[in-house]
N, C-alpha and C positions, 0 to 999 in steps of 0.2 A: 528208417524207410519201413514201411509195412508190408506184407504180403498177404492177401486174402487166404484164407485157409478154407480147404474144400469140406463140405459138410455131408458126409456120405449120407447120412439119415435123412435130411432135409431132400437131398436128390432123389433117395429111394421113394420118398413119401410123394414127392411131385410126380414122379413116374408112375407109381400106383394111382395117383388121382387121374393123370391122363389116360392110363389104361381103363380104369372104370368108366371114363366119360366117352370112350371110343364108340362103344356099341351105339350111345344115344347121337354121336355126332354123325356116325354112318346113317342112321335111321333118319336124322334131319336131311342129311345130304341127300338120301335116295329118293325120300317121300316129299320133300320141300323143295329144295334148291334145284334139284334136276328137273321137275315139272316147270318150276317158275322159268328156268333159263329156256326150257322148252318153249313155252308159251310166247316168251320175249322173241325167240326167233322165228317162231311162226308169225308174229305180228308184224315182222318187218320183211319176210321172204314171200307170204301167200295172200294173194294168187301172184305176185310178182315182188321183186326187191324193191324196197323204198317204204316210204313213210305214209303212204296212200290210204292206210286204214286208220290210222290216226288223224289225218286231214278230213276223212269221211266222218268220224267220230265228232269231230268239232262242227263242221260245217252242216250237217245233216240235222234239220229241226227235229225230227222224230228222236233221234240219240239226245239231242240237247234236252228235250222234255223229259226223257228218262233220267237223265242225270239230275235234273231240277227236282223231279218227284222223289228221288232217292235221297237228296241232300235235305228236302223239307221234311220229309217223312222222319228221318234220323234226328233232325234237329228238335221236332215236335215231340218226338219218343223220348230223347233224352231230357228235355225241358220238365215233361208232366212226370216220368219216372223219378225225377230229382224232387221236385215238388211232393208227389205223393210218397216217395221213399223216405225222406229224411224224418219226419215225424214217427215213422216206424222205426229208423235206426236208433232214433234219440230215445224211444221208448224202449228197446232192447238194452240200449245203455244204462239207463237209469232204475229201471222196476227191479223189483225183487226177484231174484233167480227162477223162483217159480213162475211166475207170470212171463217173464222173458223168455222162459223154456219153450213155454206153450206158443208165444208168438214166433219163435225161432222154428218151432217144428212145423206150423202152418207155412211159413216161407219154404223151408225146405220141402214139404210135401208139393207145394205148385212146381218146384223144380223137377220133382222127381216123377210127376204125372206124364204120360206121353204127350209130345208136343202136338201131334196130329189131332189127338182127343181133345186138346184144350181148343185148339184151333176151332175144330168142328163145333164144340159148345158155343164159342162165340158166334158161329154163323148162324146157330139157333136163335141165340139171344137177341140177335141184332138185327134179325129180319123184319119185315114190316107187321108181320103177325107174332112175333117174339115177345118175350117177356119185357124187355126194355120199352118197346112202342107200346104195349098195352097198359104197363103200369103208368106212363107217362100221361097215357089219354086218360087212364080211371082217374087221376089226380087232377085231372083238367088243366094241365101245364100245355100240353098241344091238343090240335082239334083232328090233325091228320097224322098218319105215320111218318116219322123221319127217314130219309135215305141213310141209313147206317152200314149198308154193307155194298160191295161191289163199288166202293169208292175210296179215296184215301183217308176218309174219317175212320172207316171200318179197320183199315189198315192200322191206324195209329192206336185206335184202343185196343186191337188185340195185341199189338207189340207193346204197348206200355205194360199189359199184365204181365206178358211172358219176361221182359226186362226187368222189371221191379227186383227180384231177388239178386240181379246181377249188380245192382247198385245199392241195395240195402246192406248187403255184406260187408262191402269195403268201408262205407261210411259208418257202421257200428261199429268196427274195429277200430277206427280211428276216434269215434265219440266216446268209445270206453277208456282211452289213454287221457281224456281231460278230466282235470281233477274239478269234482262240482265247487270245491272252495273258492276257485277262480269266478264263478258267477257270483257267488255269494260276496266276493270281495268288491265285485263290480256295483253290486246291488247297494253295498256299505258306501261307496263312493259316491252314490247319488245317481246311479245309471239307474233308467227305467227299463223294463223288460225288453223292449224292442232294442233299445241301446244296447244291452248286454247281449242280445242275440247278434245284432248287426256288426258290432266292434269288438265282442270278444269271442262268441261260440263261433259264428261263421269264419272268421280268418283261421282258427285253430282247427276247425273242422275241413279247411279247403282242400289239403292233400287226399284225404277222403274221397270228397266230392268230385276231384278232378279226376282220381283213378276211375270211381265208379262211372262218372259222365264219359270217359274215354272208353271204357269197355262197352258201355251200353251204345254209344255213338257208331264206333267200330262195327259191332256186331249188328246194328241196324243197316248200315251201309250193304252189307252182304247178305242179308236174310232173305230166305227165299219162299219157304212153305206159307208163311202167313200172308206175306203180300200176295203170293199166287192165289191162295183161296179166299181171301177178304177183299181183295182190290180188284180182280179181274182182268183182263187183257187191255181195258183202255186204261188202266193206270200202272202200268208195267214200272217195275223198279230195276236197277243194274243188274241184280243176281239172275233175275228172271230174263232179261234181256241177252246174258251170255250164256244160260241155257238154251235159250231158243237159237241163237246165232251158230252154237256148237251141235245140238241134237237135230234141230228141225231143219235149218239152212245149210249146215254144214261148212259154215264160214269161218273155218278156225282160225283164220288170221284175224279176223274182225274180232273174233270172241277172245282171242289172245291179247290183243290190244286194250279192249274193255277190261279185261281182268288184271291187266298190268297197270292201267290206270288207276283202278280201284287198290291197287297193293302200294303204288307210289302214294297216293292219297293216305293209307293208313299209316304208312311209315312216316308221312311228313307230320300227321298229328301226334304220333308217339315222339317224334324228335321235339316238336313244340311242348309237350310236356315234360319230358326230360329236361329241356332247357329252362323252362321256367317254373315246373315245379317238381324239380327232382329232388335228390337226396337231402339237400340243404334244408329244403322248406319242409319236407317230411319230417325231419329231426326236429325243427321247429313245431311244426303241428303236434308232434307226440309230446 
């Protein structure tokens, strides 16, 4: 019969680690958990106790339209960001360090530029007398200016540009771990370029694609500034609705219900990613 011997050094190490993590845990409890719980309580107690706020969110056509707009834009932004970001991420992974550094600097510079300034720049570019419409008309592609602002089209264009760095960086980190010899081996086995892409490169890059796609989709669900400026009041998204309910209409219960629904959706998406593209598949992709 053996008895477990105490390890004072290990115990002290664990206690030291817990002490170092305590300030972060207190900060998380005070500035995230407590406000979320407060919103949850208000969503079922104001104006009276019950689930009437959630029933109104589901039953009111206006709120249903807001949810539809939010998920539509988030899906489109994620899709186009993936399509446009993958070639850039691949270039960062395979180009010589000098050229990859230049592209990387451009990507970071777009992130460091003020968000409001970038959104106003798109307002200038997309208006009927803006550079985009004038260029298309000068090339003979269109005869009359396109409506590219104050609608979901403008919101999607502006948000794709803003979200690109958040999808490029996770994908290029994954693509850098893929050995180019793998693609060469596929070519030697008779695979065409498209077969090598679809059956070799894409599966190996899937963890980075999933991580970047989740980041962009979740951020798009709760984005406020760009939809408010480029979309207008007729194309409201969920973050704008929550702000209006709380700031203008003072309906804290309804605003709390909408915010809690958004939080639940976000956590559900994260749980799905962890379940199906978790640590095990990430290791395989690496």
